[in-house]
N, C-alpha and C positions, 0 to 999 in steps of 0.2 A: 644459821637460822636463829641461834640463841640471843645474839646482841640486839638485833632489832626488836625482838619480843621483850627483851629486858628493858630497853629504852621505853618501849610502850608501857611496861608496868611501872617504871619509875615515874613517868608523866602522871600516872593515876594515883601514885602513892600519897601525896600531899591531901589530895581531897579524901581519900579513904581514912587517912589519919585523922582528919578533922572529925569525921563521922564516928569513928571508934572512941574518941575522946568524949564526944557528946553523948554517947550512950554508956560512957563510964566503964569501959573495958579496964580492969584493975591495973595490971602491971605493965611497965613499959615493954617488957619482952613479949607479954601477951599481945600488946597492941602492934608491935613490930611483926610478930608472927601472923596475926590476923590480917594485917595490911598486906603482907606478902601473898597470903593465901587468897585474899580477894582480888589482888592485883594479878595473880597468876590465872585465876579463873576468867577474869576480864580479858586478859590476854588471849586465853583460849577462845573466848567467844568472839573477839574481834579478829583475830588472826586465823581462826579455825583449826589450830593445831595444838592438841593437848599434849603432845610429846615436847614441844617447845615450853609450854607452861611448866611441865614437870622439871625440865631442865632449869628454868629460872627459879623455881622453888628450891631445887637442891643446891643451887649455886649461892643463894642468899640466905637460906635457913637450914643449916645442916641438922636435920632430924631431931632426935631427942634432947641435944644440947640447947635447943631454942625453946622447945614447948613439948609437954607430954603427948599432945594430940598430933604431933608431927607425923609420926608413922601412919596413923590412920588416913590423915589427909593425903600423904604421899601416895598411899595405896589407892585412895579414891581417884586422884588423878591418873595414876598408872592404868587404872580400869578404863578410864576416858581415852587414854593414849591408845590401848589396845583396840578400841573401837575404830579410831581413826588412823592408826599406824601405817595403813597400807594405802591411804589416800595422799598422793603427792601434790605438792604445791597448793595445799588446800585454800590458803587464804586468798590468793590473787584470783584463782579460777572461780571460787564461789562468789566473790565480789562482782566479778565480770558477769557471772550467770545471773545474779540478782538484778543487775542493772539492765541486762538484756531481756528480761521476762517481760512479755506483752500480753495484757488481758485480751486486747484485740485479736492477737494471734491465737490465744487459746480458744476464744470463741469461734474463730473461723476454722481451726482445726478440729474442734468439737463437731462442728456442723458436717465436716468431711467425714468424720468417723461415724456419725449417726446414719448418714445416708447410706453407707454400706449395709446396714440392716434391711435395706429394701431388697437385697439380694438381686439375682439376675432377672429383674422384671423389666418390662419395656420402657417404663418411665425414668429409670434411674439416670440414663444419660441426660435427659432433659432437666431432671431435678438437679443434677450436679452443675450443669451449665448455668441454670437459672439461679440457684442460691449462691453460686460462687462466681459471679460475673459483674462487671461494671454495669449498673442498672442504667446509668445515663439519663436519669429522670429526676427532676427536682423533688425532694422529699422522700425518696426511695433509696434505700441501700442494702446491699447484701453484707453478711458478716465478713466475707472475704474482701469486699470493696473497703470496709472500715479498716481493715488490716492492710490496705493498699495493695492488694494483688487480686488476680482472677485465674480462673481455669481457662485456658485457651479454647475456644470454640472448636468442636471436632476432634479434640485430642484424647477424649476419655477411651480407654481400653479396659474391658473387664478380664478378670482372671477367675476360672472356676475349675474346681478339681473334685472328682469323686474321692471318698475315703471310706474304708470299711463298708463298702457296698452301699454307701448312701451318696446318690448323685448331687453335685453341687455342695457338697458338705463344707468345702472351704470356698471362700469368695472374697474377692477384693478387687480393686481397680487401680490403675495408674493413669496419670493425665499431665499433660503440661501446665505449668503455672508461670505467671509472668507478672511484674509489678505494673500497677497502674495509678493514675491520679498524682496529685501533687503530695510532697512530704515523703517520708522515708518508708519504704515497704518492708515487711518482715520477711520477704523472700527475695532471693535473685532468680533470674531466669533459670528454669530447671524443671524438674519432675516431682510430683507428689505420689507417693505410694501408700495406699490405704488398705487395711485388712479387716473384714467383718469380725466381730466378736462371736463367742459360742451362741448358737441358736438351739432350739429344741429338737435336735436329732441325736441319735445314739453315737455317731462318729464323734461329734464334738464332745459329747459326755465322756467318751472313753478316752480321747485325747487330754482333756483337761484332768482327768484322774490318773493319768499315766505319769506319776511323779518320780519314776525311776530316772536315773540320769545317764547321759551319754556323752561321750568326749567330743569337744568342739574343735573343729578344724582350725588350724593356725593360731592355737592358744594353749600352749604347753600347761598342763594340769588343770585346764578348764573342763567342767562338766556341766551340762545343761539339761532343762526339763525335757525328757524324751518326747512327750506328746507334742509340744510346740515346735521342737526340732523337726519332727517328722511332718507336721503340717507345712512347715516352711519348704521342706524339700519337695513336697508335692506341687508347689506353684512356682518354685525357683526357675524352672525351664521357661515358663510362659513369661515370667517377669523379665528374664534376660532377653527374650525375643522382642518384647515391647520396648525395652530400653534401646535396643538396636534400631527398631523401626522408628522410634521417635527421636533418634539422633543423639542419644544420651551416651557419652564416652567417658571412660575412666579418666580421671585427672582434670576434667574440663566441666563436668555435669554436676550441678547441685541437685541433690535428691533429698526430699523432706518426707518424713514417715508419720504416720499417725494410726490410731486404732483404739477401740474401747475393749477392755477386758482382755480376753485371750487374744483379740486381734492386735492390741498393743503388744502383747508378748511375742506374737510371730513377727510383727514388724520390727521389734527391737533386734530379734535374731537376724533379720534381714539387713538392718543397719551395720551390724558387725561383719557379716559376710561380704556385703557390698564395700565397706571401708577398706577390707583387707585387698580388694582388688582396685583400690585407689579411687573410688567414686567419692565425691565430696558429700558428706552428710550435713545437712544445714540444720539450724535451730528447729527443733521438732517438739511436738506435745503428745504424749501417750496417756491415756485415760483409764484409771482403775487397773493398772498393770500390776503384776504380781512379782514376786522373787522369781528368778529365772535359773539360778545356777549356784555353783559353790563359790567359796571365798575367792579362789583364783579368778573365776569369771567375774565375780563382782568387782574385784580390783582393776581387771582390765577394761571392763566396760565403763567403769568410772573414769579411769585414766583417759580413754579414748574419746569419751563423749561428755566431758565436763565443760567444754567450750574451746575457745582458741580455733584451732584449724578444723575442728569437727564438733558439730552440735552447737550448743549443749542439747541433750534429750532430756526434757523435762517430764518427769512422772507426776502428772497431776492426780492428787489424792483428795477426796472429799470427806470430811467429817471423820466418821469411825469405821470406814470402809474395810471390811474383813479381807476382800480380794487383795488389797495392797499389802497386807501382812502374811498372806498365804504363799506358798506351803509352810506349814509350821515346823516341819522337819528341820532340825538344827543344821544339816548339811546346806540348805538353802540360805542364801544371804541377800540382804537389801543391796541394791546397786544404784548407781547414779545420783542424779539430784532430784529432790522431791520438791514439789510446789504444792503445799498443803492449804486447802480452804476449810475453814472452821466448821461450816455447815453447808447443806446443799442449797441454802438461799444466799450464801455468800457470793458476792460478784467480784471480791478483791481477795487476792492470795494473802494468807495470814503469815505464812512463813515459807521460806526457800532454804533448803538445807541439804547436806548429803544424807541420803536414804539411810545410811548405817548410823547416823548420829542418834544415839539413844534418847537424846533430849529434844528431839524435834518431831513435829508432825505426827503421823500415825504411830511412831514408836512410843509416844507419850501415853497412848491409849492402852489401858490394862486389857489383858487378852480376853477376858470374860465380857468386856464392855463393847468389843468389836461387833459389828452388825452388817449383814448384807443389804440393809435398807439403803445404805449410802452408796451402793455400787453404781446404780443407774441414775440417780437424780444429781443433777448438777445445774446450777443456775445459768451457766454460760452455754448450755447445750440447747439445741432447738427444742422448744415446748418444755425446757427445764428437765428433761429426762432422755437419756440415751436409748432407753429400751422400748419406749412406748410412742407410737405415732398417733397423734390426735385426729389425723385424717389420712390413713394409710392409702386408700384409694388414689386420692388427689396427689399425695406426695410421691408415691412409688409406682402407681400405674399410669396415671395421666401426666406425671412429670412436672407438677406444679412447685416443687421444691419445698423447702422447710420454711417455717415462720421467720419472717424478715421484718425489718423496720420499714415504715412507710407503706407505699401502694405497690403491689406486684405489677409488672407489665401485663396488659390485657391479653388474654389467651382464650381462644374458642373452646369451651368445655367439650369433652368428648367421653367415651366409655362410661365408667361408673359415675363420673361427675355429671354427665348430660342425664343420667337416670335419676340423680338426686339421691344416691345412696352410697354408703361407704361399705365396700366388701369385707373390710376388716383384714388384718394381717393373717396369712396361713399359720397355723400353730407351728408347724415345722420350720418356719422362717422366723419366728419371734425370738428376741434376745432371751437367754436363759441366764439365771443366777443361781449357782448351786453351791458356791463356796461356803463351807462352813465357817462359822464365827468363832468357834472353839471346839474342843472335843465334845462339849454338850452344847455350848452356844445358846443361840436364841430359843432353841427348843427347850432346854433346860429352864431358862428363864421364865418361859411362860407356864411351863408344867409346874414349877414351884409355886406360882400363883393360882393355880387351878386345883381346887380342893373338892369342888361340887362334882359328883360322878357324871351329871348330865352334860358338863363341859367335855367329856371325853368320848361322847357317842356321836357318831357320823353315820348315817345311812349309806352315803357314798363310799365310805370306807368298807362297811360291811358288805356291800354289793361287790366291791373289788376283791376283797379276801375270799369271798363265797365263789367267785369265778375261779380263783386260784385254787381254792380247796376242790372244786369240781374237776379241774384238770387233773388233779392227782389221781383220780379214778381211771384215767387213761392208761397209767402204769408205763412202763418202758416201752412204748410203742414208737414206730418210725416217725411220727409226726409231732411228738410230745413237746420237744424243744421249740419247734417253730410255733406250735399252738400257744405256748406260754408266752413267748415273745411278741406274738401278734395280738393276743388277747391283752396284754399289758404293755403295750408300746407307749411311747411318750407322745404320740400324735393325737390321737382321740380314743375315747372309750372309758370304761369304768375306772381304770387306774389312774389316768391323768386327772379325771374328775375328782379323785381322791387325793391328788397331789404327788403321786409317785409314778414311776415307770420301771421295768425291769431292763437292765443294761445288757444289750445283745452280747452274746458270747460267754455269759456268766452262768447259764442254767446247767446243773448238774443233776440228772436223774439216777436214782440209785435203787437196785432191787436188793432184798435181804431175804435170804432162804431161812426156812424154819418148818421143822416137823416134816421134812421131806419135800416141801413145795418151794421151788426156787424163787418165786416171786411172791412169797406169803406176805411180805411187808414191802411197802414202796414209800419213797419220800423223794423230794427234789429240793435243791437250794438255788439260790439266784441272788444277785446283787441288785438292790433297788437304789434309785436316786430320786430325791425330791425334785419336782419340776419347777417349783417356785418357792421362794422363802416365805411367801405368804401362808404356806401350809404348815409352817412351824408351829403356829399357834392353834387354839382350840377351833373346832373340835377334832382336828386331824392329828397334830402333834407328830408330823412326819419328820424324821431326822434327815439331815443332808445326804446321808448314805447309810444303808443298813442292809444286812444280809436278811434273806427270807428262808425260813424252813416250813415246807408244807408236807404234812404226813398223811397218807391215805387211810381212810376209815376201813371198817371190816369188809372184806372182799372174799373170803374163802374159809374153809373148814378150820384151817390152822389159826386164823384170826379169832374165830368163835371160841376155839378150845382155850386160847391164851387169855382172852378176855373173861373166861369163867374161872380161872385159877385165882381165887380170891383170898387165899391163906395170906396173912400179914407178915411182912418182913421189915425188921427195924432198919432204918436208914443209918444208924450210928453216926448221927451229925450233932455234935454238941449245941450248935446254934439253933438246930430245929428241935431239940429235946426228944419227946417220946414219939416222934414221927414214924409212921410205918406206911408202906405202899403195898398194893396188891401184887402177889408173887409173878402172875403171868407178865403183866406189862413191865414191871421193874426188871425182871430177868431178861426179857427181850431187849430193853433199853440198854442195860449194863453190858450184857454178853453178846449182843447182836448188832445194835445200832449205834451206840455212841461212838466208837471209833470211826465208823463209816460216816456218821454225820459230821464229825470234825474235819475229816478229810474233804468232804464235799464243801463244807463252809470255807476252808482254805482254798479250795479251787475256785470258789466263787469270789473270794477277795476278802474274808474275814477270819480273824484269829482271836483266840482268848487273850485278854488284856490289851490287845490292839497295839499299833504303832502309829506313827505320823502318817504313814501311807495305807496302813491296813486298819480298817475299822473293826471294833469288837462289838458292835451293835447287831442284834438279830432279833427279828420278829417271827414268831411262831403261829402257825395256822393249822387247823385240822377240822375235819367233820367226823362225827361219830367216834369210833376208836381213835381216829387221828387226832380229834380234839382232846381225848384223855391222854394221849401221848404228849400233846403240845403242852399240857399242864405239867406233866411230869418232866418233860424235857426243859421247860423253863426253869425248873428247880435246879437240874443238874447243870445246865449251861451257866446259870448264874453262878453256881458253885465253883465252876471251873475258871470263871473270869471273864465271861461274856456280860455285855450290858443288854440285858432283854428289854425290849421295846414292848409297847402296848400290843398284846397278843390276843388271839381269837380262838376260843374253843367252840365250835358250832355243834350243838347236839352231843357234846362229849360227856362221857361218864365220869364217874368219881374215882380218882386214882388211889386215894388213901384215906387214913383215918382223920378224925377231927383235928388232931394236932398238926398233921401235915397241911390240911387245907387252911387252917388258921395261920399257919406260917406264910403260905402262898398269899393269902387274902389281906393280911394286915402287918406283916413284918419284912418279907423278903424284898419288897418293892416300895414300901411306905415312905422311905426317906426321900424320895424324889417323884413319886407319882401317886395321884388320888386314886387310880384304878389299876390294878396289876394286870389283870386281863378280864376280857368280856367273855361271859358264858351265854350262848345264845340258845334258846329252846323254841319250840313251835308246837302250838295246839296242846294236844295231850300226849304227846311223845314221851315215853317212859324212860328212854335211855339216858337223859340229863339227870334223872333222879335214881339212876342205878349204879351200884347196888344199894340197897336200903341199910343193911347191916354188914358190918365187917368184924369178924372175930367176937360176935356177940355184942358188938357196940355200934352205935349209929355211925354210918360213914360220914366223912368230912363233906360239907356243902360249899358250893361256890357263893361268894358274897355279893357278886355284881352280875345279875342276870338281865338279859333283854328277852322279852317274850312277845311272840307274834301269834295272834289267835284268829286272824283273818287272812284273806288273800291279798290284802292291801299292804305293801311294804312300808307305807307310811304310818300305819297304825300299830304302834308297838307299845309296851309296857315295861318301864324300868323298875327293877327290884333290887334295891341297894341298902336297905336298912336291915339291921338285925332281925327285927320282928318280921319282916317280909319274906325272909328266906329261912325262917325257923319252922318248926313243926306246927306253931300256931298261925303262921302266915297264910294269906290267901292270894298272894301276888304272883302272877305269871302261872307257871305250870302248877303252882301249889294250890291253885284254885280247884284242881282236880283230885278227887280221892284217889288213893293208890290203886284201888280196884278198877278205876275207870281209865287208867294209863294204857297206852298201846306199846307192848314190848316187842312186838314182831318186827323183823327187818328183812327186806325194805318195807316201808309203809308210807302212806301219804303224809302221816304226821312227821315222819323221820325224814323224808326225801323232798316232798314237794313244798319247798320253802319259797316264800313270796319274793324274797330278795335275792334268790339265785337266778343264774342265766336261764331264761325261759320257764321260771318257776320250779326248777327241778335241780337238786344238787348231785344226785346219785347217777351213776352210769354203771350198770351191771350186765352188759351184753343184751341178751334177749329175755332174760328172766327177772321178773314176769314179762310176758310178750308186750312190747310196745310202749312200756312204761318207763324203762330205765335202760335204754339202749345206749351204747358207747357212741359217742359223737364221731362223725367222719373226720373232724379236726385232729382227732388222736392219731390218725394214720396218714393224714395227707397234710397236716399243719393248717394254719389260718386261724383267725379270731373266732372264739365261740359266740354264736349268736346270742344276743341278750333278750 
């Protein structure tokens, strides 16, 4: 391999020498060295083999004897060589792949991938046939027809599988394809296999997030993404059945694959498994697909599907799509051939390269510049977007297909079309985008630019966290887990309205004994996922993934006693200075709760300092004493290594002295967020202003208050300036003289909150009668009525 690359470098040498002379590179030795360096790099670019370029360099310019920079350049090329060292025959295969790439084929495969998002609806068969058939009419054409092939009428078969108790969680289809028209078709007679990407259901969310690895069959040393491997296994039997039914035999049948997002990932694993059984995998296009496995898998997938007898499989990537760079765990490696489009408006591919090449495509994008905005949008996709249907009813129910060029064949309208309405896509069937752009990513970027406290307030978020806080009053009842999951599901309700949902199977309820009462304290943890990247920005600031810690308020005599133990205890934290906290809640957190909280967070999927697979983000919520604990807990969890998100103390008391609250308000979180946590108060409730004094000095105050003075949740007052929350202020609850505050619990001021479910956040059994009853959902499950 060295000799041909050396000849290539020698042919370039004369021109490079002229350039170097013109730019006055001083000594002849310098010019000779620079010439070889430039030629070696050009050989790398043209042949696609950095290891060969290194050999050329070493053969003609033995290190330090030629130029003092030799060692550094050799190391630079060695680094390039390591990236590509496991890619065989890179030059010829990559040239062949570039010449075989077809924009028409990419457009057709994009249409096939998008229609899978219709799911198992009655119009999907007609839509597939219509958008991927030979129109046979002057001035009209489908994307498939422009690529010189069609889906054979009557051959579409759907694949559906339940997963994690979600029916039809996995969906795809298989169909016959055949060349049509004049000219060269992008397919041979065979089958196309399409897998739907992730939609808004808990099963898809769980599988996406399962980035553990499992061994791959027939691939020594290969390990792949467990979630996608499991999804393929669930539909493999159906696929095999339809391959047999449609007459597709190993060694004879061409199979083409496609899919968007996680659908492309599942399809890629199918390609590997089918190839091992000697099916012929034809040139195929996967959109916004991610890393799938370790280095051994990357090497084998690239080797098998770079072209020639199999493939190539083109991983089509748009702009700065974060999904194409995910998972970020170093064990996951890029694989295959990447076709990179510069922007979502581009209709021509900018670069085609090996996905592992650090100097090409998505790999050139800095990690903090990655974004989920480019995951769905693509100029060659129908409507320019994989995830959004401009006319869902017509496309997926009435079967009119996707947008095409020219005029569609006449079809008698029926169903929703006949009524003149678009029913819209069901939420749990809509494409989801949850991939993080970075450990902080888009959320951090927008938070850095949001310094006005008003940008951090959302009534929708407050209503969601109020519902979660209310559920904590259920305690460890039989229905608590189901009630939390149902109230905060990804389908509809207060949580998805605020941009997040509880991941099923992650709720951990915990009782804590104190003063002889086994359930004196209660909290629960859960994993939350953002339902759409649009909620990363103001006023929601929802991270892609975070744990939730909800702490119950005062519910028994032990809680009352603890809340009244106000002697101040120094925190002994140099960062916090003279900070102190009240003995009762501080002792309960340190001695009773903290260890259990850390265990529960770990069970829900969060750990301090985090990893690539486990988030360190946590949001704290609580009402009454639970809100006081939420403030104190935010301090300790940050100190341990958690990344505390915007949290909520609803009617919470004051946990410490002025030094402690100044640290919470202005120092602990100020480097990345304008508001550390919201303190919510209602009417003349005295608990948010209690205690008044601690150790003879004023207690620390919250700096960011939201106050409600009516029964209308849309009528609120933000108190966020120093004067507004000072003793001279008259904002929010400070408009009431201390003697006019209500300190009795429960009370209308403390419990009957306009933003809480049914206008009431407290559940204390039957005391007082009929006002604060425990909801039946605590015992039998189901969503809280709003």
